[in-house]
C-alpha positions in Angstrom: 38.6 88.6 8.9 36.1 86.3 10.7 34.3 85.7 7.5 37.5 84.6 5.8 38.3 82.2 8.6 34.9 80.7 8.4 35.2 80.2 4.6 38.6 78.6 5.1 37.2 76.2 7.7 34.3 75.2 5.4 36.8 74.7 2.6 38.9 72.3 4.7 35.8 70.5 5.9 34.6 70.0 2.4 38.0 68.8 1.3 38.0 66.3 4.1 34.6 65.0 3.1 35.6 64.7 -0.5 39.0 63.1 -0.1 38.4 61.1 3.1 40.2 61.5 6.4 42.8 58.9 7.5 42.0 59.5 11.2 38.3 58.7 10.7 37.2 55.1 10.3 33.5 54.3 9.6 32.3 51.0 11.1 29.3 48.8 10.6 29.6 46.5 13.5 29.9 46.3 17.3 31.7 48.9 19.3 33.0 45.9 21.5 34.8 44.3 18.5 38.5 43.7 19.2 39.6 45.4 16.1 37.5 48.5 17.0 38.9 48.6 20.5 42.5 48.5 19.3 41.8 51.2 16.7 40.3 53.5 19.3 43.5 53.0 21.4 45.6 54.0 18.3 43.8 57.3 18.2 41.4 56.8 15.3 38.0 58.5 15.4 35.3 55.9 14.8 31.9 56.5 13.4 29.3 53.8 13.6 26.6 53.0 11.1 23.7 50.5 11.0 23.6 49.7 7.3 26.6 49.3 5.0 24.9 50.7 1.9 23.7 53.8 3.7 27.1 54.3 5.2 28.9 54.1 1.8 26.3 56.5 0.4 27.0 59.1 3.1 30.8 58.7 3.1 33.1 60.9 1.0 35.5 59.6 -1.6 38.5 57.5 -0.3 37.0 57.2 3.2 37.6 54.1 5.3 34.9 51.6 6.0 35.0 48.4 8.1 32.1 46.0 7.8 32.4 43.5 10.6 30.6 40.3 11.4 28.3 40.4 14.4 26.5 37.1 14.5 29.3 34.8 13.6 29.2 32.0 12.7 25.5 31.7 12.4 24.9 34.5 9.9 27.0 35.9 7.2 27.1 39.7 6.7 24.4 40.7 4.3 25.8 42.6 1.3 23.1 44.8 -0.3 23.0 44.8 -4.1 25.2 47.6 -5.5 27.4 48.0 -2.3 30.6 46.7 -3.8 30.1 48.8 -7.0 29.5 51.9 -4.9 32.6 51.2 -2.8 34.7 50.9 -5.9 33.1 53.9 -7.6 33.9 56.2 -4.6 37.3 54.5 -4.1 36.3 53.8 -0.5 39.0 51.8 1.3 37.3 49.0 3.0 37.6 45.7 5.0 34.7 43.3 4.7 34.5 40.0 6.5 32.3 36.8 6.3 30.0 38.3 3.7 27.0 36.8 1.9 27.5 36.1 -1.8 27.7 39.1 -4.1 28.7 39.7 -7.7 32.4 38.7 -7.8 32.2 36.3 -4.8 30.2 33.1 -5.0 30.7 30.4 -2.4 31.4 27.0 -3.8 29.7 25.0 -1.0 28.4 25.0 2.6 30.3 26.8 5.3 33.3 24.8 6.4 34.0 24.4 10.1 37.6 23.5 10.7 39.6 22.4 13.8 43.2 21.4 13.0 43.7 23.9 10.1 45.7 27.0 10.7 46.2 30.3 8.8 49.2 30.4 6.5 50.7 33.5 4.9 51.1 33.1 1.1 51.8 36.7 0.1 54.9 38.7 0.7 53.2 41.8 1.9 53.2 41.7 5.7 56.8 42.5 6.3 59.9 40.7 7.5 58.2 39.4 10.7 55.5 37.6 8.7 57.0 36.1 5.5 55.2 33.5 3.4 54.5 30.1 5.1 54.3 31.8 8.5 51.6 30.2 10.6 48.7 32.0 12.4 46.3 30.4 14.9 42.5 30.7 14.1 40.4 28.7 16.4 37.2 26.9 15.3 37.3 28.7 12.0 34.0 28.9 10.0 35.0 29.5 6.4 33.2 30.5 3.2 34.7 28.2 0.5 35.3 30.2 -2.6 37.7 30.4 -5.6 40.0 33.3 -5.1 43.0 34.4 -7.1 46.2 35.6 -5.2 45.0 35.3 -1.6 47.0 36.9 1.2 46.2 34.2 3.8 44.9 30.7 3.4 43.7 28.0 5.8 45.3 24.6 5.7 46.3 21.7 8.0 50.0 22.2 8.2 52.8 20.8 10.4 55.3 23.0 12.1 55.6 25.5 15.0 55.7 29.0 13.4 56.4 28.0 9.9 54.6 25.5 7.6 57.5 23.0 7.5 56.2 21.1 4.4 54.6 24.1 2.7 51.0 23.4 1.6 51.8 20.0 0.2 49.2 17.2 0.3 46.3 19.0 2.1 43.3 21.1 1.0 44.0 24.8 0.9 41.3 27.4 1.5 41.7 31.2 0.9 40.6 33.3 3.9 41.9 36.9 3.1 42.4 38.6 -0.2 42.7 42.1 -1.7 39.9 43.3 -4.0 40.0 46.7 -5.7 40.3 49.4 -3.0 39.8 47.0 -0.1 40.2 43.6 1.5 37.8 40.7 2.0 38.0 38.0 4.7 36.1 34.8 4.1 35.8 34.2 7.9 35.7 36.5 10.9 39.2 37.8 11.8 38.3 41.0 13.7 37.6 39.4 17.1 41.1 38.0 17.4 41.4 38.4 21.2 38.0 37.0 22.1 38.7 34.1 19.7 42.2 33.7 21.3 44.1 33.9 18.0 47.9 33.6 18.1 50.7 34.3 18.1 50.0 37.9 19.0 52.9 39.4 17.0 51.8 37.6 13.9 48.3 39.0 14.1 49.7 42.5 14.9 51.6 42.3 11.6 48.5 41.3 9.7 46.3 44.1 11.2 49.1 46.6 11.0 49.5 46.0 7.3 45.7 46.1 6.6 45.0 49.3 8.6 48.2 50.9 7.2 46.9 50.1 3.6 43.5 51.5 4.4 44.5 54.6 6.4 48.0 55.5 5.3 49.3 55.3 8.8 52.7 53.7 8.8 53.3 52.6 12.4 51.2 51.6 15.5 52.0 51.3 19.2 49.8 48.3 19.9 49.6 49.5 23.5 45.9 48.9 23.7 45.9 45.6 21.8 43.1 43.6 23.5 44.1 40.5 25.5 41.6 38.5 27.6 43.9 35.7 28.6 47.6 36.0 29.5 50.4 34.9 31.8 50.1 36.1 35.4 53.4 38.0 35.3 55.8 39.3 32.7 59.0 37.5 32.0 61.3 39.7 34.1 58.9 40.5 37.0 60.3 39.5 40.4 58.4 36.8 42.2 57.9 36.8 45.9 56.8 34.0 48.3 53.4 35.8 48.5 53.1 35.4 44.8 53.7 31.7 45.1 51.2 31.3 47.9 48.7 33.1 45.7 49.6 30.7 42.8 48.8 27.8 45.1 45.4 29.2 46.1 44.5 30.2 42.5 45.7 26.8 41.3 43.4 24.9 43.6 40.5 27.3 43.3 40.6 26.6 39.5 39.1 23.2 40.3 36.1 25.0 41.6 36.0 27.7 38.9 36.1 25.1 36.2 33.4 23.1 38.0 35.5 19.9 37.6 34.1 18.2 40.7 31.2 16.1 39.4 27.9 16.7 41.2 25.2 14.1 41.3 22.7 16.5 39.8 24.7 16.5 36.5 26.2 13.0 36.4 24.2 12.3 33.3 26.0 15.0 31.5 29.4 13.5 32.4 28.3 10.0 31.3 26.9 11.4 28.0 30.1 13.2 27.0 32.4 10.5 28.4 30.9 7.9 26.1 33.2 5.0 25.7 36.3 7.0 26.5 37.7 7.2 23.0 36.8 10.8 22.6 35.4 12.1 25.9 35.0 15.8 25.0 32.2 18.2 25.2 31.3 21.9 26.0 32.3 23.4 29.3 30.3 22.6 32.5 28.0 25.7 32.9 28.9 27.7 35.9 25.3 27.7 37.2 25.4 24.0 37.8 26.3 22.9 41.3 29.8 22.0 42.2 30.5 18.6 43.7 32.5 17.8 46.8 34.7 15.1 45.4 32.4 12.2 46.3 31.6 11.7 42.6 35.1 12.3 41.3 37.1 15.0 39.5 37.1 15.5 35.7 40.3 15.5 33.7 40.3 19.1 32.5 40.2 20.9 29.2 40.7 19.5 25.7 42.9 21.6 23.5 40.0 22.5 21.2 39.1 26.2 21.4 35.7 27.4 20.2 35.4 30.5 18.0 34.3 32.5 21.1 37.4 31.5 23.0 35.7 29.0 25.3 37.3 25.6 25.4 36.1 22.0 25.4 36.3 19.8 28.5 37.5 16.3 28.8 34.7 14.4 30.5 36.9 11.6 31.7 37.4 10.1 35.2 41.0 8.9 35.5 42.4 7.2 38.6 45.7 9.0 38.6 43.8 12.4 38.5 41.9 11.5 41.7 45.0 10.7 43.6 47.0 13.7 42.3 44.1 16.0 42.8 43.7 14.9 46.4 47.4 15.6 46.9 47.1 19.2 45.6 44.0 19.9 47.6 45.6 18.5 50.8 48.8 20.4 50.2 47.0 23.7 49.7 44.7 22.9 52.6 47.8 22.5 54.9 49.5 25.7 53.5 46.3 27.9 53.6 44.5 26.2 56.6 41.5 25.6 54.4 39.4 22.7 55.6 37.2 22.7 52.5 40.2 21.6 50.4 40.9 18.8 53.0 37.3 17.5 52.8 37.5 17.1 49.0 40.9 15.5 49.2 39.5 12.8 51.5 36.4 12.3 49.3 38.5 11.9 46.1 40.6 9.1 47.7 37.5 7.4 49.0 36.0 7.7 45.5 39.0 6.1 43.8 38.9 3.1 46.1 35.1 2.8 46.0 34.7 3.1 42.2 35.4 0.5 39.5 38.9 1.9 39.4 39.7 -0.5 42.3 36.5 -2.6 42.0 35.9 -5.9 40.2 38.9 -8.2 39.8 41.1 -5.5 41.3 39.4 -6.1 44.7 39.5 -9.9 44.8 42.4 -11.3 46.7 42.5 -14.4 44.6 42.7 -12.4 41.3 45.9 -11.7 39.5 44.8 -8.1 39.3 44.3 -7.7 43.0 45.5 -4.3 44.3 46.0 -2.8 40.8 44.3 0.5 40.0 42.4 0.8 36.7 43.3 3.5 34.2 40.0 5.2 34.0 36.2 4.8 34.5 35.8 3.6 30.9 39.0 1.5 30.9 39.3 0.0 34.4 40.8 -3.2 32.8 43.9 -1.3 31.6 46.9 -1.0 34.0 49.6 1.6 33.4 52.5 1.5 35.9 53.2 5.2 35.6 49.5 6.1 36.2 49.4 3.7 39.2 52.6 5.3 40.5 51.2 8.8 40.3 47.9 7.8 42.0 49.9 6.1 44.8 52.3 9.0 45.3 49.4 11.5 45.2 47.5 9.6 47.9 50.6 9.1 50.1 51.3 12.9 49.9 47.7 13.7 50.7 47.8 11.4 53.7 50.9 13.1 55.0 49.4 16.6 54.7 46.1 15.4 56.2 48.0 13.6 59.0 46.0 10.4 58.2 46.9 6.7 57.7 43.5 5.6 56.6 44.4 4.1 53.2 47.7 2.4 53.9 46.3 -1.1 53.2 44.9 -0.1 49.8 48.2 1.7 48.9 50.3 -1.3 50.0 48.1 -3.6 47.9 48.5 -1.3 44.9 52.3 -1.2 45.3 52.6 -4.9 45.7 50.1 -5.5 42.9 52.4 -3.6 40.6 55.6 -5.2 42.0 54.4 -8.8 41.5 53.7 -7.9 37.8 57.3 -6.5 37.5 59.8 -8.8 35.7 63.2 -10.1 36.8 65.0 -7.0 35.6 62.7 -4.5 37.3 60.6 -3.6 34.2 56.8 -3.9 33.9 56.4 -2.8 30.2 54.1 0.1 29.4 50.6 -1.4 29.7 49.0 -4.6 31.0 45.5 -5.6 30.0 43.3 -7.4 32.5 42.4 -10.2 30.1 46.1 -11.0 29.6 46.8 -10.8 33.3 44.0 -13.2 34.2 44.9 -15.6 31.5 48.6 -15.7 32.3 48.6 -15.1 36.0 50.8 -12.7 37.9 53.7 -15.1 38.2 54.1 -15.0 34.4 54.9 -11.3 34.7 57.1 -11.8 37.8 59.3 -14.2 35.9 59.6 -12.4 32.6 63.1 -11.4 31.3 62.0 -8.1 29.8 63.9 -4.9 29.4 62.1 -1.6 28.7 64.3 1.5 29.2 61.4 3.9 29.0 61.4 6.3 32.0 58.0 7.8 31.0 56.3 4.4 31.8 58.7 2.8 34.2 60.6 5.2 36.4 58.1 6.6 38.9 57.1 3.1 39.9 60.7 2.5 40.7 60.5 5.5 42.9 57.5 4.0 44.6 59.4 0.8 45.2 62.3 2.7 46.7 60.0 4.6 49.0 58.4 1.4 50.3 61.8 -0.2 50.7 62.8 2.7 52.9 59.8 2.2 55.1 59.8 -1.7 55.3 63.4 -2.9 54.5 61.9 -5.4 52.0 65.1 -6.2 50.0 63.5 -7.4 46.7 62.0 -3.9 46.2 65.5 -2.4 46.2 67.3 -5.2 44.2 64.8 -5.2 41.3 64.8 -1.5 41.2 68.6 -1.2 41.2 68.8 -3.7 38.4 66.3 -1.7 36.3 68.0 1.6 37.0 71.5 0.3 36.2 70.3 -1.2 32.8 68.6 2.1 32.0 71.5 4.3 32.9 74.0 2.2 31.1 71.9 2.6 28.0 71.6 6.4 28.4 70.8 8.1 26.1 71.1 6.0 23.0 68.9 3.1 24.2 66.2 5.2 25.9 62.7 4.7 24.5 61.1 8.2 24.5 57.5 9.1 24.1 57.0 12.7 23.1 60.6 13.8 23.6 63.8 12.9 25.4 63.5 15.9 27.8 60.4 14.5 29.5 62.2 11.1 29.9 65.0 12.9 31.8 62.4 14.8 33.9 60.8 11.4 34.9 64.1 9.7 35.6 65.3 12.2 38.2 62.9 11.0 40.9 64.0 7.4 41.3 67.7 8.5 41.0 67.2 11.0 43.8 65.5 8.5 46.0 68.2 5.9 45.2 70.7 8.4 46.6 68.4 8.5 49.7 68.6 4.8 50.3 72.1 4.1 49.0 74.2 7.3 48.8 77.1 6.1 46.7 79.4 8.0 44.2 77.9 6.0 41.4 74.3 6.8 42.3 75.1 10.5 42.6 76.9 10.4 39.3 73.8 8.8 37.6 71.6 11.5 39.1 73.9 14.3 38.1 74.2 13.0 34.6 70.5 13.3 34.0 69.9 16.5 36.0 72.9 18.3 34.3 71.6 17.4 30.9 68.1 18.6 31.7 69.5 21.9 33.0 71.5 22.5 29.9 68.1 23.3 28.4 66.9 25.6 31.2 66.6 29.2 30.2 67.5 32.2 32.3 63.8 32.8 32.9 63.5 29.3 34.4 61.8 27.6 31.4 62.9 24.1 30.4 63.2 23.8 26.6 61.7 20.7 25.0 64.0 18.3 23.1 63.4 15.4 20.7 65.6 12.3 21.0 67.0 10.1 18.3 64.7 9.2 15.4 64.9 5.4 15.9 63.7 5.4 19.6 60.8 7.9 19.6 57.3 6.7 20.1 55.7 10.0 18.9 58.3 12.1 17.2 58.2 15.0 14.8 55.0 15.1 12.6 56.2 13.6 9.3 53.7 15.3 6.9 50.9 17.8 6.8 48.4 14.9 6.5 49.6 13.4 9.8 49.2 16.6 11.8 46.7 15.9 14.6 46.3 12.2 14.0 48.2 10.9 17.1 50.0 12.0 20.1 52.8 14.4 19.3 55.4 16.8 20.7 54.8 20.5 21.1 57.9 21.3 19.0 58.8 20.5 15.4 62.6 20.6 15.8 65.1 21.0 18.6 65.7 24.6 19.4 62.0 25.5 19.3 61.4 27.8 22.4 58.6 25.7 24.0 58.1 24.4 27.5 55.8 21.5 28.3 53.8 21.6 31.5 52.1 18.2 30.9 55.1 16.0 30.3 58.2 17.7 31.4 58.3 20.9 33.6 55.6 19.7 36.0 57.5 16.4 36.8 60.9 18.1 36.6 59.6 20.6 39.3 58.7 17.8 41.7 61.8 15.7 40.9 64.3 18.6 41.2 62.9 19.4 44.6 63.6 15.8 45.7 67.1 15.8 44.1 68.0 19.2 45.7 67.0 17.9 49.2 68.6 14.5 48.7 72.0 15.9 47.7 72.1 19.5 49.0 73.5 20.5 45.6 73.2 24.3 45.3 72.9 24.1 41.5 69.8 22.0 41.9 68.3 24.4 44.4 69.0 27.3 42.0 67.4 25.5 39.1 64.4 24.5 41.3 63.8 28.1 42.3 64.1 29.4 38.8 61.5 26.8 37.6 59.3 27.7 40.6 59.4 31.4 39.5 58.7 30.5 35.9 55.7 28.4 36.7 54.3 31.2 38.9 54.7 33.7 36.1 53.0 31.6 33.4 49.9 30.6 35.4 46.8 31.7 33.4 45.2 35.0 34.2 41.8 35.8 32.8 38.8 37.8 33.8 36.8 36.7 30.8 37.5 33.0 30.7 36.6 32.1 34.2 37.2 28.4 33.9 40.8 29.0 32.8 41.9 31.5 35.3 44.5 29.9 37.6 45.2 27.0 35.2 48.5 26.0 33.6 48.2 25.1 29.9 50.4 22.3 28.5 52.4 24.7 26.3 54.2 27.9 26.7 56.4 29.8 24.2 59.0 31.5 26.4 60.4 33.6 23.5 57.0 35.1 22.7 55.9 34.9 26.3 52.5 33.5 25.4 50.6 30.3 25.2 51.6 28.9 21.8 53.0 25.7 20.3 52.3 23.1 17.7 48.9 21.7 18.4 49.5 18.4 16.7 48.7 16.2 19.7 45.4 14.5 19.1 44.3 14.3 22.8 46.4 16.6 25.0 47.4 19.5 22.7 49.0 22.9 23.4 46.0 24.4 25.3 45.0 21.3 27.2 44.8 21.4 30.9 44.9 18.5 33.3 43.6 18.6 36.9 46.1 15.8 37.7 49.4 15.6 35.8 49.8 19.3 35.2 47.9 21.2 37.9 48.3 19.0 40.9 52.1 18.4 40.7 52.8 22.1 40.2 50.5 23.1 43.0 51.7 20.4 45.4 55.4 21.0 44.6 55.0 24.8 45.1 53.8 24.0 48.6 57.0 21.9 49.2 59.1 24.8 47.9 57.4 27.3 50.2 57.9 25.0 53.1 61.5 24.2 52.2 60.7 20.5 52.4 61.0 17.4 50.3 58.2 14.8 49.7 60.6 12.2 51.1 60.7 14.0 54.4 57.0 14.9 54.3 56.0 11.2 54.1 58.7 9.9 56.4 56.4 9.1 59.3 54.2 6.7 57.4 53.4 3.6 59.4 52.6 1.5 56.3 55.2 -1.0 57.4 52.8 -2.3 60.1 50.8 -4.1 57.4 53.6 -5.3 55.2 54.0 -8.8 56.5 50.3 -9.6 56.2 50.0 -8.2 52.7 53.2 -10.1 51.6 51.8 -13.3 52.9 48.6 -12.7 50.9 50.1 -11.4 47.6 53.5 -12.8 47.1 53.2 -16.3 48.8 56.6 -18.1 48.6 58.2 -15.2 46.6 59.0 -13.2 49.8 
């Protein structure tokens, strides 16, 4: 009996060796590969080999072999002579990636390194969830150019969110995955999808589910152990407590330190090298071993949206004035909430840096100059003056002073406000941008007397809020009158005449702040109606989970609308969506500013609907803060984009400078952190800054800067 059982076991063992075993997968590659880690979690038995030819020789017929790239992108996987023939002869089911040339595959040129190109499905094999023209993100793809018949996936620069809206028209198309005999060949590395931060996850699950199903015969997978090294801090429906929000503030400010964004004098040369002339100030991350500055040398802008093949991300080596003021506000707010003096010290240093550097130097610091008081755009472009950037620097410093309980920079702030005000025209509009050379040639009175109308809240509205704030503190009537004129013209033209930048939703988010503060200084039914008109429309696009959906405006008023062709993808600033209805929230242009503004509107009016929307948005932003043990410089950040249907960081990456995975120490991070503090304290910025004594210097500065125009 025992002998019979032994013979039976041997028979089954031999049968398994000869016909293969769908639960066993042979691997030439790293045990730490993402594909390998997932397959282990799905219950497959993995056997590792050093050499692919030796592995194929030892394996039985119809076995499964994965040959994975280990030194990507430097080295292609060496394919020994005779390997492919042996795989086909033994009907071994295989997946092979990033191979060297072999009989049947000859590259047609040097390895291509791509940036804007994305994967596109071209075969109807992956199931209903991944039909042809579906898009997959593959970051920093290094590709073997080769002629392939009937590929499953290709790489191309295509416009669209999840779907290639214009097909593959007008751009080069490169095969990246195809079937060959009993297996599949990838012309790049696809197996480290988590380390490379490929997306969307469900799209890649469909790809790998299909491939492994074809190789193994297994029809379904749990994906419970799908690797993920970077994710939102909370799931969509997790309850959020005040403790969670306090933690989000701490993590949000600690991210400045984790990312090493404070320039240190020991590596200023690195900053200057990658900053260049400011036209493309990007470079690799600041290494963690380099010392972290204390704010006296300034704060870098954040991350570019370019992700390297290993999942690390480019930095933007740029010094912007607005970022210094906004960063100081976030640090001071967190310092107040958490009683952390180290944050306070850096806040003070950043403000001193802004007023010490060329951002306020040169003609901006000469009382007889038309540019006196203005704040330059950036270290490389101090001669450019954006009103909205000046406004955010000013508001950031005022907020920081309130939290720090200091009045040290009132004169500089007053000069900045009046410098902008005297270059504001009769109707309360400044226009988007003023160049120093034009300002010096024409003089500030030229701008004061212009009869210009520019209903563009993105560029104009927060400076109106600043004027209302200063009017409240000083009673200087021209501030109120010009601002009311501009707001009336803008609201009478809503929405058809509004000039929008990357979407109409972000214009509404910006406009809420001056409307809320207009109610503060003149609480009339008309002013409340204006505010409610904009807030109500914004909130029509707020989801149950708190996200605010992006929206494009009319085609004739947009500065940067829908990408009009595949060729144009990535050539200029652009929205995160392709069409209205796309489930994307924007933390650079909309949700961040809506968060701050809704808090002001809720406190100005006491409207319970505003408070409810504010709290939902606060919860949403807490949930989607980045969590990562692997990517240390991203842990605690907020990316620009979030897909609230997929609940992951995904969107169209068409924007040339500040794309879907961009971070910004100022615009994004600082306003979210600082507003979260206000929400926790149940306070408005208006009340926070109420005790400013800036009025004590008003008469002197008016005499100096506005002469007989008082």
